[in-house]
C-alpha positions in Angstrom: 23.7 33.7 4.9 20.0 34.1 4.6 17.9 34.3 7.8 16.0 31.2 8.8 18.5 28.7 7.5 18.8 26.0 10.1 22.0 24.6 11.5 21.3 21.1 12.7 23.0 19.5 15.7 26.7 19.4 16.5 26.6 15.7 15.5 25.8 16.6 11.9 27.5 20.0 11.2 26.9 22.2 8.2 23.7 20.6 7.1 22.4 23.8 5.6 20.5 24.7 2.5 22.9 24.7 -0.4 25.7 22.8 1.4 25.6 19.6 -0.7 26.1 21.3 -4.1 29.3 22.6 -2.5 30.3 19.1 -1.3 29.6 17.7 -4.8 31.7 20.4 -6.4 34.6 19.8 -4.1 34.3 16.0 -4.4 34.2 16.3 -8.2 37.3 18.6 -8.2 39.1 16.1 -5.9 38.2 13.2 -8.2 39.2 15.1 -11.3 42.4 16.2 -9.8 43.3 12.6 -8.9 42.6 11.3 -12.4 44.6 14.2 -13.8 47.5 13.5 -11.5 47.6 9.8 -12.2 47.0 10.0 -16.0 50.0 9.3 -18.3 49.2 11.8 -21.0 52.2 13.2 -23.0 51.7 16.9 -22.1 52.3 15.9 -18.4 55.8 15.0 -19.3 56.8 18.7 -19.1 59.3 19.0 -16.2 57.3 21.8 -14.5 54.1 19.7 -14.6 56.0 16.7 -13.4 57.3 18.7 -10.5 53.8 20.0 -9.8 52.3 16.5 -9.9 55.0 15.1 -7.6 54.5 17.8 -5.0 50.7 17.5 -5.1 50.7 13.8 -4.9 53.2 13.8 -2.1 51.2 16.1 0.1 47.9 14.3 -0.6 49.3 10.8 0.0 51.1 11.8 3.2 48.1 13.6 4.6 45.3 11.2 3.6 45.7 8.6 6.5 45.6 11.4 9.0 42.6 13.0 7.4 40.8 9.6 7.3 41.6 8.9 11.0 40.7 12.4 12.1 37.3 12.4 10.4 36.6 8.9 11.8 37.4 10.0 15.3 35.5 13.2 14.9 32.4 11.4 13.7 32.7 8.9 16.6 33.0 11.6 19.2 30.1 13.6 17.7 27.9 10.5 17.7 28.8 8.6 20.9 30.3 11.1 23.4 27.6 12.8 25.5 27.1 16.4 24.4 27.2 17.7 28.0 30.6 16.1 28.9 32.6 19.2 28.6 29.9 21.2 30.4 30.2 19.0 33.4 34.0 19.0 33.4 34.5 22.7 33.2 35.2 24.9 36.3 32.3 27.2 37.3 34.6 30.3 37.2 34.8 31.6 33.6 38.4 32.7 33.9 39.4 29.1 34.9 37.0 27.5 32.4 38.8 29.1 29.5 42.2 27.4 29.8 40.5 24.1 30.8 38.3 24.2 27.7 41.4 25.0 25.5 43.3 22.1 27.0 40.3 19.8 26.3 40.9 20.4 22.6 44.1 18.3 23.0 42.0 15.4 24.1 38.9 15.6 21.8 39.8 15.4 18.1 37.6 17.5 15.7 37.9 19.2 12.4 37.4 22.9 11.8 34.0 22.4 10.3 32.7 20.6 13.4 34.2 23.0 15.9 31.8 25.9 15.1 28.5 24.0 15.6 30.0 22.2 18.6 30.9 25.6 20.2 27.5 26.9 19.5 25.9 23.8 21.1 28.1 24.3 24.2 26.9 27.9 24.5 23.3 26.8 24.3 23.9 24.2 27.0 25.2 26.8 29.4 28.9 26.9 28.8 30.3 30.5 29.0 31.0 31.7 25.5 34.6 32.5 26.3 35.3 28.8 27.2 33.3 27.6 24.1 35.4 29.9 21.9 38.7 28.6 23.4 37.6 25.1 22.7 36.5 26.1 19.1 40.1 27.4 18.4 42.0 24.6 20.2 40.2 21.5 19.2 41.2 21.4 15.5 44.6 22.8 16.2 46.1 20.7 19.0 44.3 17.4 19.0 46.4 14.1 18.9 45.8 13.5 15.2 47.1 17.0 14.2 50.1 16.8 16.5 51.0 13.3 15.2 50.7 14.5 11.6 53.0 17.4 12.5 55.6 15.0 13.9 55.5 12.9 10.7 55.6 16.0 8.5 58.6 17.4 10.4 60.6 14.2 11.3 63.4 14.7 13.9 62.0 18.1 14.8 60.0 17.7 18.1 60.5 21.4 18.7 58.0 22.2 15.9 55.4 20.0 17.5 55.9 21.6 20.9 55.9 25.1 19.3 52.6 24.3 17.5 51.0 23.0 20.7 52.1 25.9 22.9 51.3 28.7 20.3 47.9 27.3 19.6 47.0 26.8 23.2 48.2 30.3 24.1 46.1 31.8 21.2 43.0 29.9 22.3 43.3 30.9 26.0 44.1 34.5 25.3 41.1 34.8 22.9 38.9 33.3 25.5 40.1 35.8 28.2 39.8 38.6 25.7 36.2 37.7 25.1 35.6 37.8 28.9 37.2 41.3 29.0 35.8 42.9 25.9 33.2 40.6 24.4 29.6 41.7 24.1 26.5 39.4 24.0 24.9 41.6 21.3 27.6 40.5 18.9 26.3 37.0 19.0 23.3 36.1 16.9 21.4 33.0 18.2 21.5 30.3 15.6 18.5 28.2 14.7 19.4 24.7 16.0 17.8 21.5 17.1 19.9 19.9 19.9 20.1 16.3 20.7 19.5 13.3 18.5 17.2 13.7 15.6 14.1 11.6 15.6 14.6 8.3 13.8 18.4 8.5 13.7 20.5 6.1 15.8 24.0 6.8 16.8 25.5 4.7 14.1 23.5 6.5 11.5 24.7 9.8 12.9 28.3 8.5 12.9 28.0 7.5 9.2 26.4 10.8 8.2 28.9 12.9 10.2 31.9 11.0 8.9 30.6 11.2 5.3 30.0 14.9 5.6 33.4 15.7 7.2 35.4 13.5 4.9 33.8 14.9 1.7 34.4 18.5 2.9 37.9 18.0 4.3 39.0 15.6 1.5 38.0 18.2 -1.1 39.8 21.0 0.7 42.9 18.7 1.1 43.2 18.1 -2.6 42.5 21.7 -3.5 45.1 22.8 -0.8 47.6 20.4 -2.2 47.1 21.7 -5.7 47.4 25.3 -4.5 50.6 24.5 -2.6 52.1 22.6 -5.5 51.2 25.5 -7.8 52.7 27.9 -5.3 55.9 25.9 -5.1 56.3 25.5 -8.9 54.9 28.6 -10.5 55.8 31.3 -8.1 58.8 33.3 -9.5 61.9 32.8 -7.4 62.3 36.6 -7.1 58.8 36.9 -5.5 59.5 34.1 -3.1 62.9 35.7 -2.1 61.1 39.0 -1.4 59.0 37.3 1.3 61.2 34.5 2.5 64.3 36.7 3.0 62.3 39.0 5.4 61.5 37.5 8.8 58.4 39.6 9.2 57.1 39.5 5.7 57.5 35.7 5.5 55.4 35.2 8.7 52.7 37.5 7.5 52.7 36.0 4.0 52.3 32.4 5.2 49.6 33.5 7.7 47.6 35.1 4.9 48.2 32.0 2.8 46.8 29.8 5.5 43.6 31.9 5.6 43.2 31.6 1.8 44.1 27.9 1.3 41.8 26.6 4.0 43.6 23.3 4.3 42.2 21.0 6.9 44.2 20.8 10.1 45.0 17.1 9.8 46.9 17.9 6.6 48.2 21.4 6.9 51.5 20.3 8.4 52.4 18.5 5.2 51.7 21.6 3.2 53.8 23.7 5.6 56.7 21.2 5.4 56.6 21.6 1.6 57.2 25.4 1.9 61.0 24.8 2.4 62.0 28.3 1.3 60.4 29.9 4.4 61.7 30.0 7.9 60.5 27.6 10.6 58.7 30.4 12.4 56.8 31.4 9.2 55.7 27.8 8.7 54.7 27.6 12.3 52.5 30.6 11.8 50.9 28.8 8.8 50.0 25.9 11.0 48.7 28.0 13.9 46.6 30.4 11.9 45.1 27.9 9.5 43.0 25.7 11.9 41.7 28.8 13.6 40.9 31.2 10.8 40.4 30.6 7.1 37.8 31.5 4.5 35.4 28.6 5.2 35.6 29.2 9.0 34.8 32.9 8.7 31.8 31.9 6.6 30.7 29.3 9.2 31.2 31.7 12.1 29.2 34.4 10.3 26.4 32.0 9.6 26.3 30.6 13.1 27.1 33.6 15.4 26.6 36.6 13.1 28.8 38.8 10.9 29.5 41.3 13.8 31.1 38.4 15.7 32.9 36.7 12.8 34.9 39.7 11.6 35.9 40.9 15.1 36.8 37.4 16.3 38.7 36.3 13.1 40.7 39.5 13.0 41.7 39.3 16.7 42.5 35.6 16.3 44.9 36.1 13.4 46.7 38.9 15.2 47.1 36.8 18.3 48.1 33.6 16.4 50.8 35.5 14.5 52.1 37.1 17.7 52.1 33.7 19.5 53.9 32.1 16.6 56.6 34.8 16.5 57.2 34.7 20.3 57.1 30.9 20.8 58.7 30.1 17.4 61.5 32.5 18.2 62.1 30.8 21.5 61.9 27.2 20.4 62.8 27.0 16.7 
């Protein structure tokens, strides 16, 4: 990202030069995909395409209410909850602040896109970076909307919800403590940011702008993720799937990598994971733990906000810990 590009307030994340063309592209792709899926053209009568359309529509329709509710709540929190609430609530000792900040993610819903600027805002308001990073990882992974969506996607399987909660919290806390132990301030690049309300914008205006931004981004990624998951399910040769799904280690690593590449929003990733029926429960758990914490768009956001030196180190360590937590906790509970 070019130097001097401003990131503006945690209440309106990602308002950077060049972000709206991306939003337009994603929204256009989502709209085009919807038209394509609903169209009754003859060439869509092919069995493989019908199967692809069914899987894609099922994932999108199931996930949409949770995506809408999640972005509404995220926008409301960004607009109406005081920015220093978490700062006042955290313990003064950094080692204790880390797990408390991680647990706060289970109370305050937020999407991945919002978590990066919110974490940066917390650091600038005096929160220790370790606690801010624990919140950055946990908020999109264990908030009530995500856990409810997971319960709906995996009906009759409360162990999957519990495993996702525990593995995500463990990853967030350990990453925070790891930063306390090995993190260096020089890895962090101060971002250009205006904190507080922007002049001339009321809270309802900020809520509308924040919701509009988050919904367009997350909605586009949801449709693209559903399309990718449907393509993966229909087009991937059975022999290739068997190579990964029949190996406990390869299946976990494969779905962890898939989560990074697909970049599905956390409110919807459980439905994508539930569709990957050929893989073990632990592998699908890894998909849901890794995805909200590390994907391609998050790496780009972290690099633009905190610097490349931070983003690559932090993302690599997070993936390793998320996979390890998924294997340990999934092996115990699933």
